[in-house]
N, CA and C atoms as an extended XYZ file, in Angstrom:
174
Properties=species:S:1:pos:R:3:atomname:S:1:resname:S:1:resid:I:1 pbc="F F F"
N      -196.049      215.105      123.504 N   UNK     1
C      -196.411      216.343      123.458 CA  UNK     1
C      -196.949      216.917      122.203 C   UNK     1
N      -196.411      216.581      120.983 N   UNK     2
C      -196.930      216.992      119.722 CA  UNK     2
C      -198.419      216.390      119.607 C   UNK     2
N      -198.789      215.202      120.105 N   UNK     3
C      -200.034      214.640      119.967 CA  UNK     3
C      -201.041      215.352      120.746 C   UNK     3
N      -200.534      215.845      121.846 N   UNK     4
C      -201.448      216.880      122.703 CA  UNK     4
C      -201.883      218.045      122.048 C   UNK     4
N      -200.849      218.757      121.392 N   UNK     5
C      -201.111      219.945      120.585 CA  UNK     5
C      -201.955      219.590      119.400 C   UNK     5
N      -201.703      218.431      118.664 N   UNK     6
C      -202.602      217.918      117.682 CA  UNK     6
C      -204.183      217.810      118.187 C   UNK     6
N      -204.333      217.113      119.233 N   UNK     7
C      -205.598      216.862      119.865 CA  UNK     7
C      -206.335      218.102      120.082 C   UNK     7
N      -205.638      219.121      120.809 N   UNK     8
C      -206.184      220.446      121.125 CA  UNK     8
C      -206.659      221.075      119.697 C   UNK     8
N      -205.791      221.154      118.664 N   UNK     9
C      -206.084      221.711      117.462 CA  UNK     9
C      -207.202      221.066      116.781 C   UNK     9
N      -207.432      219.826      116.821 N   UNK    10
C      -208.554      219.199      116.216 CA  UNK    10
C      -209.775      219.572      116.934 C   UNK    10
N      -209.836      219.992      118.259 N   UNK    11
C      -211.056      220.330      118.930 CA  UNK    11
C      -211.293      221.816      118.635 C   UNK    11
N      -210.219      222.682      118.688 N   UNK    12
C      -210.426      224.084      118.608 CA  UNK    12
C      -210.409      224.755      117.323 C   UNK    12
N      -209.895      224.134      116.348 N   UNK    13
C      -209.854      224.788      115.017 CA  UNK    13
C      -210.554      224.054      113.807 C   UNK    13
N      -210.466      224.760      112.755 N   UNK    14
C      -211.219      224.088      111.682 CA  UNK    14
C      -210.163      223.835      110.564 C   UNK    14
N      -208.936      223.781      110.981 N   UNK    15
C      -207.788      223.351      109.951 CA  UNK    15
C      -208.042      221.884      109.602 C   UNK    15
N      -207.583      221.524      108.448 N   UNK    16
C      -207.665      220.047      107.944 CA  UNK    16
C      -206.699      219.297      108.882 C   UNK    16
N      -206.998      217.933      108.875 N   UNK    17
C      -206.074      217.134      109.589 CA  UNK    17
C      -204.560      217.136      109.185 C   UNK    17
N      -204.423      217.270      107.754 N   UNK    18
C      -202.988      217.354      107.277 CA  UNK    18
C      -202.267      218.621      107.727 C   UNK    18
N      -203.013      219.658      107.785 N   UNK    19
C      -202.458      221.048      108.262 CA  UNK    19
C      -202.066      220.910      109.614 C   UNK    19
N      -202.930      220.347      110.481 N   UNK    20
C      -202.569      220.088      111.856 CA  UNK    20
C      -201.380      219.257      112.067 C   UNK    20
N      -201.331      218.171      111.294 N   UNK    21
C      -200.197      217.179      111.370 CA  UNK    21
C      -198.952      217.880      111.083 C   UNK    21
N      -198.814      218.704      110.073 N   UNK    22
C      -197.490      219.450      109.722 CA  UNK    22
C      -197.281      220.552      110.700 C   UNK    22
N      -198.334      221.315      111.197 N   UNK    23
C      -198.034      222.345      112.129 CA  UNK    23
C      -197.537      221.782      113.539 C   UNK    23
N      -197.935      220.595      113.835 N   UNK    24
C      -197.474      219.830      115.157 CA  UNK    24
C      -196.132      219.307      115.032 C   UNK    24
N      -195.550      219.189      113.845 N   UNK    25
C      -194.290      218.765      113.626 CA  UNK    25
C      -194.076      217.468      113.053 C   UNK    25
N      -195.280      216.832      112.647 N   UNK    26
C      -194.998      215.475      112.064 CA  UNK    26
C      -194.788      215.784      110.511 C   UNK    26
N      -194.023      214.832      109.894 N   UNK    27
C      -193.498      214.928      108.624 CA  UNK    27
C      -194.438      214.175      107.659 C   UNK    27
N      -195.190      213.247      108.180 N   UNK    28
C      -195.993      212.282      107.332 CA  UNK    28
C      -197.438      212.085      107.979 C   UNK    28
N      -198.331      212.424      107.017 N   UNK    29
C      -199.736      212.270      107.392 CA  UNK    29
C      -200.044      210.843      107.954 C   UNK    29
N      -199.558      209.848      107.088 N   UNK    30
C      -199.970      208.523      107.492 CA  UNK    30
C      -199.321      207.992      108.813 C   UNK    30
N      -198.029      208.520      109.055 N   UNK    31
C      -197.440      208.390      110.379 CA  UNK    31
C      -198.237      208.950      111.525 C   UNK    31
N      -198.628      210.205      111.310 N   UNK    32
C      -199.516      210.932      112.235 CA  UNK    32
C      -200.887      210.134      112.460 C   UNK    32
N      -201.489      209.724      111.505 N   UNK    33
C      -202.783      208.890      111.735 CA  UNK    33
C      -202.433      207.592      112.542 C   UNK    33
N      -201.378      206.906      112.218 N   UNK    34
C      -201.145      205.691      112.775 CA  UNK    34
C      -200.851      205.913      114.332 C   UNK    34
N      -200.112      206.861      114.637 N   UNK    35
C      -199.687      207.230      116.058 CA  UNK    35
C      -200.838      207.664      116.822 C   UNK    35
N      -201.688      208.651      116.195 N   UNK    36
C      -202.899      209.081      116.811 CA  UNK    36
C      -203.851      208.016      117.105 C   UNK    36
N      -204.110      207.058      116.215 N   UNK    37
C      -204.908      206.005      116.434 CA  UNK    37
C      -204.496      204.968      117.562 C   UNK    37
N      -203.119      204.863      117.689 N   UNK    38
C      -202.668      203.965      118.596 CA  UNK    38
C      -202.775      204.600      119.941 C   UNK    38
N      -202.558      205.898      120.091 N   UNK    39
C      -202.745      206.516      121.449 CA  UNK    39
C      -204.150      206.829      121.761 C   UNK    39
N      -204.877      207.168      120.934 N   UNK    40
C      -206.346      207.773      121.298 CA  UNK    40
C      -207.460      206.836      120.963 C   UNK    40
N      -207.019      205.752      120.158 N   UNK    41
C      -208.122      204.718      119.871 CA  UNK    41
C      -208.933      205.049      118.661 C   UNK    41
N      -208.732      206.114      117.983 N   UNK    42
C      -209.464      206.336      116.746 CA  UNK    42
C      -208.717      207.299      115.962 C   UNK    42
N      -209.229      207.438      114.679 N   UNK    43
C      -208.370      208.272      113.654 CA  UNK    43
C      -208.667      209.711      114.037 C   UNK    43
N      -207.727      210.711      113.612 N   UNK    44
C      -208.028      212.121      113.986 CA  UNK    44
C      -209.427      212.750      113.463 C   UNK    44
N      -209.775      212.270      112.304 N   UNK    45
C      -211.071      212.820      111.726 CA  UNK    45
C      -212.118      212.326      112.559 C   UNK    45
N      -212.082      210.988      112.931 N   UNK    46
C      -213.188      210.332      113.805 CA  UNK    46
C      -213.226      211.035      115.149 C   UNK    46
N      -212.030      211.321      115.758 N   UNK    47
C      -212.022      212.018      117.040 CA  UNK    47
C      -212.619      213.416      116.905 C   UNK    47
N      -212.334      214.118      115.925 N   UNK    48
C      -213.024      215.440      115.630 CA  UNK    48
C      -214.587      215.356      115.563 C   UNK    48
N      -214.933      214.463      114.812 N   UNK    49
C      -216.317      214.196      114.554 CA  UNK    49
C      -216.980      213.795      115.890 C   UNK    49
N      -216.580      212.784      116.627 N   UNK    50
C      -217.157      212.386      117.836 CA  UNK    50
C      -217.070      213.526      118.855 C   UNK    50
N      -216.176      214.335      118.930 N   UNK    51
C      -216.009      215.504      119.886 CA  UNK    51
C      -217.060      216.572      119.613 C   UNK    51
N      -217.204      216.903      118.284 N   UNK    52
C      -218.240      217.846      117.831 CA  UNK    52
C      -219.656      217.377      118.162 C   UNK    52
N      -219.956      216.099      117.927 N   UNK    53
C      -221.317      215.590      118.170 CA  UNK    53
C      -221.586      215.653      119.664 C   UNK    53
N      -220.656      215.293      120.507 N   UNK    54
C      -220.889      214.994      121.917 CA  UNK    54
C      -220.502      216.101      122.840 C   UNK    54
N      -220.195      217.259      122.280 N   UNK    55
C      -219.613      218.483      122.952 CA  UNK    55
C      -220.842      219.152      123.746 C   UNK    55
N      -220.620      219.293      125.144 N   UNK    56
C      -221.721      219.911      125.871 CA  UNK    56
C      -221.311      221.329      126.192 C   UNK    56
N      -222.043      222.304      125.759 N   UNK    57
C      -221.859      223.728      125.998 CA  UNK    57
C      -222.416      224.125      127.348 C   UNK    57
N      -221.709      224.847      128.041 N   UNK    58
C      -222.126      225.359      129.455 CA  UNK    58
C      -222.518      226.886      129.384 C   UNK    58
């Protein structure tokens, strides 16, 4: 559930990855990065960059 909130925050906000990490209840940025990469297949920063490049506006 925390990862879902983090994913949404990465897409919708301009907060840093570490701010999002702590806001979503993770106590350690490296743990957050590890779990995010394991579940989503890429690092949070890469996820944000990929989403912003491939975003389609309707």
